[in-house]
N, C-alpha and C positions, 0 to 999 in steps of 0.2 A: 221666549219673551225677552224683549230688550229691557234691561234693568232701568234705563232712563226714560223710555217712552213706550209704555205698553200700548197694544193695539186693541181695537174692538174684538178681534179674534181672541186675544189674551183674556179679555173680560168674559167672553162666552165660555172659554175653556175652564174658567174658574168656577162656573156654575156646576154644582153637583146634582145629578138626577137621583131622586129617591123614589123607587117604585112603590106603589100601593100605600101612599101616605097623602092625606090623612085617612083614606079609605081605599079599598081595592079598586084598581082601575085608574087611579089618579097617579100621574107622574109628577111628583113635586119637584120644583126647581129651587134648590137650596142655595141661597146667596151667601151663606156664612163664610165659605172659603174666600170669596172676593173681599168681604168686609175685613177679614183677618190680615189681608195683604195691603199695607199702606199705599203702595204705588198703584195697585189696581183700583183701590177704593178712590184715591185722588183722581185717577184717570176717568173713572166712572162719573164722578161729580162734575168734572170738567165737561164731559160729553153731555151729561144731563142738562147743564146750563146752556149748552149750545152757543149761539152767538150773543146771548144776553150778557150784559156787563153791569157793574154797579151803576145805579141810576135808571136802568131800564125797567125794573120790576119793583113794585111796592111791597109785595109779599109773596113768599113761596108757601103753597098749601100742600100739606102731606096727609095721606090717608092712613088711618090706623091699620096696622101697626108698623109693618116694615117700611111703608112709605115715609114714616117719620124719620127714619135713618137717613134716607137720601135727601128728603126735602129740607131738613134742618141743616145739613151740611151745605146744600145748595144756597140756602138763605145766608149763611155765613159768607160764602164765596161772593154772593151778589150784594152783600152788605144791606140786606133788607130784613123785614120781619118774617117770622115763621108762624103759620096758623095751622093748628091741627083740626082735622076732621076725624071725629071719634065715633065709636059705637054708641048707640043710644044709652043714655043714663050715666055716661062717664064724664060729662062736662058739668061744672058746678053752677053755671049761670044760665040765663035764658037762652034757649036754642031754637034754631030751625031744624026740622028733621025731615028725612027723605027715606022711604023704604024702597027696596029693590030685591030682585031675585039674583041668586048666584048659582054656580055650577051644581051645588049640592045643598040647596035650602034657600032661605031668605034672611034678610037682615035690615036693620035701620041704622043710619048714621046721622050725625048731628054736627052743627057748627054754632058757635056763639053768635048771637044776633048782632053783636057790636064788634066782631073780630076784624072786619074789613070795612073801610069807608067806601061809600058808593062811588063808583068810577075808578077804584083802585085797579092797577095793572097787576095781575097775578099769574104766576106759573104754577100749575097743578102737577105734582109729581107723585108717582107711585112706583112700586117695584115691578108690578106685573099687570099686564092687560090680558085678561082671559075672555070672559063673556061680555065684559064692558058694564056690567050692572053696577059695580061699586063706583067706578069712575063716572059713569053717567049720573048716578045719584049725587056724587060730589059736585059735578058741574051744575046740576039743578040747585044745590044748596048755594053755590057761588052766585048763581043768577039771583036767588032770593036776597042775598046781601048786596046786590048791585055791583058785583065785581066784573071787571073786564078781563076775561080769560085770554091771555096772550098765546098760551100753548098748554097742551096736556102731554106730558112726557113720561115715558116708562123705560125702565131698564130692560125688561123682557116683555115680549109680546108673543102670545100663542095664537098665531094668525088663523089657524084652522078652527078656532072658536068664534071668529067673526066679531070680536068685541068692538071694532071700529064702527060698526053699524049703529051702535048706541051713542056714538060720539060725533055724529054728523053735525056739521056746522062749526066744529072746532078744529083748529090745527092740532094734529096728533103726530107725535114722533116717538119711535122706539129705537133703542140702541141695538138690541139683539132680538131677532125674530126667528121663531121656530114654526 
């Protein structure tokens, strides 16, 4: 790794594979080694922001929980607001909710009804695209609040799970694809 300019390959090499977590048969992609390295984390945020610059985006939306890490940092870089999409029952004000299936169960996520002004330009960021259920539900929530989704961006994509199929109609980009 170049000390001054890490590559996407360097980002990928920082991901630790943890077999059989959270249950047998799952190969968990642990991002904590990347987060612990300031240069790699900064490079990752730069790449997640892509060609967007301050003034292009009104809000960066992050999905509970690891997506918060990337989305909040991207919002700072883009000098715009950060909006959390959280698990059901975790937001204190009036919410829209959306249920979805995931690899090993189901879940419901929520967004505050007043979190984004109608027509706002948003970037939706999460750490991982697997089956697409969570991101698809988040995109539906953003439609409910009237957001204009500029892009849905992921650090990691597990392409063999075909998650992009649930995000048709949206521009989708991933930094590292397995």
